[in-house]
C-alpha positions in Angstrom: -36.2 1.4 0.0 -35.7 3.3 3.2 -34.3 1.3 6.1 -36.9 0.2 8.7 -36.7 -0.7 12.4 -37.6 -4.2 11.4 -34.7 -4.4 9.0 -32.3 -3.4 11.8 -33.7 -5.9 14.3 -33.5 -8.7 11.8 -29.9 -7.9 10.9 -28.9 -7.8 14.6 -30.8 -11.0 15.2 -28.9 -12.7 12.5 -25.7 -11.7 14.2 -27.0 -12.7 17.7 -24.7 -15.7 17.9 -21.7 -13.4 18.1 -22.7 -11.8 21.4 -21.5 -14.6 23.5 -19.2 -16.4 21.1 -15.5 -16.9 21.9 -14.5 -17.4 18.3 -12.2 -15.5 16.0 -12.6 -11.7 16.4 -11.4 -11.1 12.9 -14.1 -13.3 11.4 -16.8 -11.7 13.6 -15.8 -8.2 12.6 -15.9 -9.1 9.0 -19.4 -10.6 9.4 -20.6 -7.3 11.0 -19.1 -5.2 8.3 -20.8 -7.3 5.6 -24.1 -7.1 7.4 -23.7 -3.4 7.8 -23.1 -2.9 4.1 -26.1 -5.0 3.2 -28.4 -3.3 5.6 -27.4 0.3 4.6 -27.4 -0.6 0.9 -24.7 2.0 0.3 -21.3 1.6 -1.5 -19.1 0.4 1.3 -18.7 -0.3 5.0 -15.6 -0.6 7.2 -14.2 -1.0 10.6 -11.1 0.8 11.8 -9.1 0.2 15.0 -6.2 2.3 16.4 -2.7 1.1 15.9 0.3 1.8 18.4 0.8 5.2 16.8 -2.9 6.0 17.5 -3.8 6.1 13.8 -7.1 4.5 12.6 -6.3 1.5 10.4 -8.9 -0.6 8.5 -9.2 -4.1 9.9 -12.4 -5.1 7.9 -14.1 -3.7 4.9 -16.7 -4.5 2.3 -15.2 -2.3 -0.4 -11.5 -1.5 -1.0 -12.3 2.3 -1.1 -12.4 2.2 2.7 -8.6 2.1 2.2 -8.9 5.6 0.6 -10.8 6.8 3.7 -8.1 5.5 5.9 -5.2 6.9 3.8 -6.7 10.4 3.3 -7.4 10.9 7.0 -3.9 9.9 8.0 -2.4 12.1 5.3 -4.4 15.1 6.2 -4.9 14.5 9.9 -8.6 15.2 9.7 -11.9 13.6 8.6 -15.2 12.2 9.9 -13.7 9.0 11.4 -11.0 11.0 13.2 -13.7 13.4 14.7 -15.9 10.4 15.7 -12.9 8.8 17.4 -11.6 11.9 19.1 -15.0 13.3 20.2 -16.5 9.9 20.9 -19.6 11.1 19.0 -21.5 10.0 15.9 -20.4 12.0 12.9 -22.3 12.3 9.6 -21.4 14.1 6.4 -24.1 14.1 3.7 -22.0 15.7 1.0 -18.3 16.1 1.2 -18.4 18.2 -1.9 -19.8 21.1 0.2 -18.4 20.0 3.6 -16.3 22.7 5.4 -15.3 20.9 8.5 -12.4 19.1 6.8 -11.0 21.6 4.2 -8.1 19.3 3.2 -9.7 15.9 3.5 -13.1 16.6 1.8 -12.0 17.6 -1.7 -9.4 14.8 -1.7 -12.1 12.3 -0.7 -14.4 13.5 -3.4 -11.6 13.0 -5.9 -11.3 9.4 -4.7 -15.1 8.7 -5.1 -16.1 9.2 -1.5 -19.0 11.6 -1.2 -20.9 10.8 2.0 -19.7 9.2 5.3 -21.3 8.1 8.5 -19.0 7.2 11.4 -19.6 5.8 14.8 -17.0 5.5 17.6 -16.3 2.1 19.2 -16.2 2.5 23.0 -13.9 0.6 25.3 -13.2 1.4 28.9 -14.4 5.1 28.7 -12.3 5.6 25.6 -12.7 5.0 21.9 -10.7 2.2 20.2 -11.9 2.6 16.7 -14.8 3.5 14.3 -17.5 1.8 12.3 -18.1 3.7 9.1 -20.2 3.5 5.9 -19.8 5.6 2.8 -21.6 6.5 -0.4 -20.3 7.6 -3.7 -23.1 10.1 -4.1 -24.5 12.7 -1.7 -26.5 10.8 0.9 -28.5 12.5 3.7 -28.2 10.1 6.6 -31.6 9.3 8.1 -32.4 8.9 11.8 -32.9 5.2 11.2 -29.5 4.9 9.7 -27.9 6.8 12.5 -29.6 4.6 15.1 -28.6 1.5 13.1 -24.9 2.2 12.9 -24.9 2.9 16.7 -26.5 -0.5 17.3 -23.9 -2.2 15.1 -21.1 -0.3 16.9 -22.4 -1.5 20.3 -22.2 -5.1 19.1 -18.6 -4.5 17.9 -17.8 -3.0 21.3 -19.2 -6.1 23.1 -17.2 -8.4 20.8 -14.0 -6.4 21.5 -14.6 -6.5 25.3 -15.1 -10.2 25.2 -12.0 -10.7 23.2 -9.9 -8.5 25.4 -11.1 -10.4 28.5 -10.6 -13.8 27.0 -7.9 -16.1 28.5 -6.4 -16.6 25.1 -6.5 -13.5 22.9 -6.5 -13.8 19.1 -4.2 -11.8 16.9 -6.4 -8.8 16.5 -7.1 -8.5 20.3 -3.4 -8.8 21.0 -2.6 -6.0 18.5 -5.3 -3.8 20.1 -3.8 -4.4 23.5 -0.4 -3.1 22.2 -2.2 0.0 20.9 -3.9 0.6 24.2 -0.6 0.2 26.1 0.9 2.7 23.7 -2.0 5.1 24.3 -1.1 5.2 28.0 2.5 6.1 27.2 1.5 8.7 24.7 -0.9 10.4 27.1 1.9 10.6 29.7 4.2 12.2 27.1 1.5 14.7 26.2 1.1 15.7 29.8 4.9 16.2 30.1 4.9 18.5 27.0 1.8 20.4 28.2 3.4 21.1 31.6 6.9 21.8 30.3 6.0 23.9 27.2 2.7 25.3 28.4 0.7 24.0 25.4 -2.7 22.4 25.0 -3.3 18.6 24.5 -3.8 18.8 20.7 -0.7 20.8 20.2 1.3 18.4 22.3 0.0 15.4 20.3 0.8 17.2 17.0 4.3 17.8 18.3 4.8 14.2 19.3 3.7 13.1 15.8 6.0 15.6 14.2 8.9 14.3 16.2 8.1 10.7 15.3 7.7 11.6 11.6 10.9 13.7 11.4 13.0 10.9 12.9 11.1 8.0 11.2 10.5 6.4 14.6 7.4 4.8 16.2 5.3 7.3 18.2 5.5 5.2 21.4 9.3 5.2 21.2 9.3 9.0 20.9 6.8 9.3 23.7 9.1 7.3 26.0 11.9 9.6 25.3 9.8 12.6 26.1 8.9 11.1 29.4 12.5 10.3 30.1 13.4 13.9 29.3 15.2 13.6 26.0 12.9 16.0 24.2 12.0 18.4 27.0 14.1 21.4 25.9 12.2 23.5 23.4 15.5 24.3 21.8 16.5 20.7 21.4 16.9 19.4 17.8 17.3 15.7 17.1 20.7 14.6 15.8 20.8 13.4 12.2 21.5 9.7 11.5 25.1 9.0 10.4 26.8 11.6 12.6 28.2 9.1 15.0 25.8 10.1 17.8 24.7 7.1 19.9 21.1 8.1 19.8 21.2 8.7 16.1 22.8 5.3 15.5 20.0 3.6 17.4 17.6 5.2 14.9 
């Protein structure tokens, strides 16, 4: 049966106690994901937040296949949740089998049983800190009511995160998110250094930072700090390989 405005209001009403609660953020997010799954009557729902490397990681899900969504987007560097996060816009894909926006991600997702995805960014301080997503294993044209509903649930998540971040005693998840936000500041500064020094755009700078981190098996914030300090500024610089006696290499 199609989702109605009454269904959405009732679901949000049932979660109303969370709006001003100072309880455990983890439990609250799991409740929202469960309610989202039930309301949409699809195959799974999930909530992803950024980690210190600015990758979207699942923190709550109603189906383990959300893990496939997380993994494939990280592996391929593209996908509906990444676009929702980066563009801070609602992203919907009715049939990944014919989707051209993500040429690497889409066929891999279909192979894993993910066919349709709806993703909504979680706002925080004029930025996005994560995504609420639902998926179906068959083609699913997302209705206007479904799009409005996921935005409403996302707004509730955003309020919960804001309350948790402003609380005197932060829980585990809020503390981890603060680390990720602090890392974002560092990474943005490093991007600006690369953009100015190498005359490249923001996306290219970010891709280069990630490549540096991957090639040296180091956390992205650590590499960003070195960029800011000037270690990586020369376009001809190549990182020393571990085991050669170099002090920097030994620290890796």
